[in-house]
N, C-alpha and C positions, 0 to 999 in steps of 0.2 A: 554545620556542614563546613568542612575545611577542604578547599580546592587547591591543587598544585597549579603551577603555571602551565598553560596549554603548550603543546609541542606538535611538530609535524613528524609523522612516521612515513619514511620513504621505503620503497621496495628494498628488500635485503640483498638483492643482486642487481646486476646490470639489466636494463630493460630498453626496448626500442623507443626512440624519440620520433614520433610520427603523428600525423593527423588521422583520426579515425572518425568518419562521419557516423552519426547516429541514424537510425532508421526514420522514415517518415512517421511511423507510429510512435517512436520514442519522443519525437519533437512536437507532438500535438499539444496545444495550449493547456488542455485539462490535466496534463501530466507534469506541467512545469511548477512543481511545488516540492517542498522538503517533507519527507515522510518520517515521523518519529516512531521509534520502536523501543520497548523495554523488555529485558529478560532478567528474571529474578532467580538467583542461585542460592540454595541453602548451604549451611556450613557442611564441610566434608572432613572426615577423619584424615583423608589423604592430603589435606591442605595443611602442610606443616608450618609454613611461614606465610602469613597473610600479606606481609610486605612484598613477598616474591610474586604475588598474584598478578599485579599490574605488569611486572616485567615479563612474565610468561605470556600474557595476552598481547602485550605490545610486540614481543618478538614473533608471535604466531601471525599477527596481522602483517608484519613486515615481510614474512616469508610468503604469505598468501598473495601479497601484492605483486610478487614476481610473476605469478601466473595471471593475476587480474590487474595488470599494470595500468590499463586505462583509468581505473578508479583512483590512481594517484595523480591523475592529470587535472585539467581544468576545461570547462565548457566554453566554447566560443560560438558566436552566432555569425553565420555567413549570409550570403544572398538569399532572399526569399524566406528569411527566418529559419533557414536550415541550421541545425545544431551540429557541432563537430567537437570531438574530444581532442584537445591538444595534449598529447601524452608527454608531459614535461617531467614526470617523476617527482614533482614537488611534494607529494605525499598527502595523507589524510590527517585530519586533526585528532589529537589524542589528549585526554585529560584524566588524571587520577584524583580521587577524592576520598574523604572519610566522613561517615555520618554516624552520629551517636544514637542509633536506632537499630532495632532488630527486625528481622523478616516477620516474626510473629506479630510484632506491634503494628506493622504496616497492614496486615490483614487484608480485608476486601479493597483497601485503597490501592492495591496493586493493579486492579482492573480499571480500564479507562472509563471516564476521563480522569487521568491521574492528577491529583491536586498538588503534587510536589514535583511536577514535570520540570520546572525551571531549575530545580536543585540537582537533578540526576541526568540532565541532558546539557552538554556543553553548548553554549550559544555565544561564542566569542564574537565581539563586535566586528561586523564586516564579513562574517563567514557564512551568512545565511542566504545569500543571493544564488540564483541559478547560474548566472554567467560569471566566470572568473573566480570562483570560490572553491574550497575543498568539496569534493563530491561525497565525502563520508566523514562524519564526526563521531568519535567514540569516547564515552566516558565510563571508566571503571570506578564504581563507588563501593568501598569496603564498608561493611556493616559491623556493628558491635558484636553480633552473634557469630561472626566468622563467615557469614555469607557475603554475597556481593550482588550489585546490580550492574548490568551492562546496558548502558543507554546509547542509542544509535540515532543519528539523523542522516537520512539518505536523500541525495538529489534524485528524484524519481525519474528524471529524463534518462539517466544512464542505466537504470535497472529498476526492477519492481521487487515486491516483497519476496517472491519466489527466488529471484536472482540473488537477493541479499542473503536469504537462507543458504543458498548454495555457497556463497562466499564465506559465510560464517562457519559452515560445516568444513570447508577446506582449511580454514584457519585452525579450527578445533582439531582436525586430524593431524595437522603439522605440529600443534602444541603437544599432542600425545605421542609424537615420535615418528610419524609417517614422513617419508622422504618426498613423496609426490601425492597430491590430492587424488582420491579415488575417482572423482569426476572432474575432468579437465574442462576449463571454460571454453565456450565457443562464442566468437564475436558475430560474424556473418550478419551484420545488421541490414545488409542489402536485401535480404530475403523478405523484409517487411517494408520495402520502399514502394512507392506508387508505381503502377505499370506505365509503360511508354507505348502509346499515349494512355493516360489515365481514363478509365471509363466507369461510370456509376451504374451498376446493374441491380442494386437493391434500394429499398426505401430507407432513408436515414433521417428520421425526425430530429435526431440530436443536432443536426446542422441547419435546421430550418430557420429562416428569418421570419419573425412574426411581429405584428404591431401590438404593443401592450400599453395599458394605461400606466402612468407613472405614479399612481397612488398605491393601492393595496398590494399589487404584485411586487413593486419595488420595496415596500415596507417589509413584506414577508421574507424577501431575499436578503435583507440587510443583516450581516453577521452580528451586529450590535443588538439585534432583537432576538437572538437565539441563545438558548441555554444548552449546555452539554450534559446529558444524562445517560446512564446505563440502565438497562432493564434486563433482568434475568429470566430466561425461559427454560425451565427444566422439563422433565418428562411429564409431570402433572399439568403444567401450563400448556404444553404442546397438545396433550391429549384433550384438554378442555376445548381448545380452539378447533381441533379436528372434528369434534362433535357437531360443529356448525356446517360441515361440508355435506353435500349430497353423497349418497352411497357410492356412486360410480367414481368419485374422486378420492375417497378415503384411502384406499390401498395404493393409489398411483400418484400420490402427492408427497413430495419430499418436505422435510422440515423447512428448508430454505423457501420453497414455494409457499408453504403455509404461512410462515412468519412474514414474508415480504408482502403477501396479499393482505394480511391482517393489519400490518403496520401502515401500509399505504392507505388503506380504507380509513383507519382510525385517525391518521394524521390529517387526511382530507376533511373529515368531519370536524375535527378540532379547529382547523383553520377557517371554517365557515366560508369556504369558497362558494361563489355564486353557482347555482346548479347548472347553468348553461355554459360555464367556462370550462375549457379543456385543461385537464390535469395530466401529468406525465409521470411515467415510471421508467427510470433508467437502471437497467441491470448491468453491472460491470462484469463481463464474462471473460474468464481466462481462456485464451485460445491456444495454450501450450500443447494441448493434445492434437492439434490440427497440423501435424507435420513438422513441428519445431524440432531441430536436432537436439539430442541429449547434450546437456552442458550449456545450452543457450541461456544467457542471463539478462537479456534485454527485456523491455516491457512487451507483453503479449496480450494485453487486455483491450477489449473494445466495448463500446456501449451499445446495448440493444434497448431501444425505447419503444414503449407502447403508450397509447393514448386512450383517454375516456372522458366523457362529460362528467363533471364532478357530481352532479345530481344522480346520474346512473350508477356511479361507483358507490356512492353513499347509501343508496336505497336498495341496491341489488343484494342478493345473498352473497356470502363470502365466496362461493364457488365461481362467481363471475370474475372476481379479482384474481383468483387462483388460475383460471384459464388464461388470463392475460399475462400472468407471470410465465406460465408454460410457453405461451406464444413467443414471448421475448427470448427465452432460452433457445427455443427451436429455430429462431431466425439465424442464429450464429453458425454459419458453415465457413469453409475455407473461402468460398466466393464472397460471402458477406464481409469477411475480414478484409479481403482485397478491395472490395467496393468501398468500404468505410475509409480505408487509407486514401484511395483515389479521390473520394468526395472531399476529404479534408484538404488535400493538396489543391484541388480545383478551386475550392472556396477560400484559399489563402490561409489555411490552418486556423480556422476560427475557433473561438471558445464554444463549448457545448451549451446547448439550451438549458438554462437553470430555472426559468420562470415556471412557477407552479409544478416543479419537478421534484420527485423523491428518488434519490439515487441510492443504490445499495451495493456494497462490496462484501463478498464472503471470504474472510481470511481464515476460517476454521480449519481448512484443509492444508494450511501451510506447514505447521508442525515444526518445532525446534528441538525435537528429541535428540538429534545428532549433534547439536551444538554443545558438545562436552569437551571442555578444555583440559580435562584430566581430573576434575573434581565432581563429576556427575552432571546430570542434565538440569535445566531450569525447571522450577515448579510452575512457572507461568511465563509466557512470552507472547506479546501481541502488539498491535498498533497501540500507541499510547494516548492518542486523543482523537476526537472527531473533527470533521471539517464542516464548514458552513452548509454545504449542499449535499453531503453524503453521509450515510450511516454505514458502519462496519459491523459485521458479525464476527465475534471472537469467542474463543473457548475460555 
């Protein structure tokens, strides 16, 4: 692997210098992390000069930043831990690199957890913090076969994976010759602020304060005691699990509900949690469909948590867990989202409950088919690694 020196890409045109507050949802503690993403592009006959590749991507990102100029700024923290984007125009981090490997040789290792993540994601010293650092880092790695890898690190407070997809699609359109992105960005973070006065109208187990023993629960929650693994569930595996459902649930249970229920139950059994202890399931639900304006690129996800006694979950038929997953999904309404934001602000933006908790995020519907910079679409694109307390579904 040969890396060039990192550089900053600033917007290609003049942009406002201003302070733009993030929403109360953006600033929640559970979103204060850096999200890694990898997109793998095959060789294309239209790619005449591979050396030109990085220049094209870099130029497209600079043009897109004119429209998404807050991404070129830096996060500051104000009173009450409220986050603000200081639109300084300093730019995003960019690195180009070359690797003596082909896409074919990478094979299944393209899927998370990626064993070569440190090679294809730029992690410049001092650039990985949430406050005062570049909000986006991009590395273009040219491969021996003529393909390339686009490695991205996103500050999750300023956007989510759907917002990042929107930004990449804008950059790709501009790279292909468009003068203006087909979908213009919408900021409007105030629409996901707490109400005045805030009022909690729904149950939010994710913010509960509980007393735990400092033994087994703490040990299980320690990232040092966790291994990252990927498991493939194809049509045959899904059909096999579905056979364990009662007849009335077979036709009205989605693959997400089925897998989430099965994995939660199996994980609880494997951890040998005491039967009378409460276990939790956190479903990360994207609320974009609940009145968000087209072009909005802030975070729109909330957590819907359901509970069960470990013994009941482990000994009951799979249908019991499926019904709980359905319950979690059905909880999320526009009022639930508002109540969740209000609860977070009232409690001082606490971290979410992670003790004996299994959290699931579904990224299979994101899709990066439009992220074509002129040489075709990626053969694979997804979150690049797992996190200590959350599992991600990827294609």
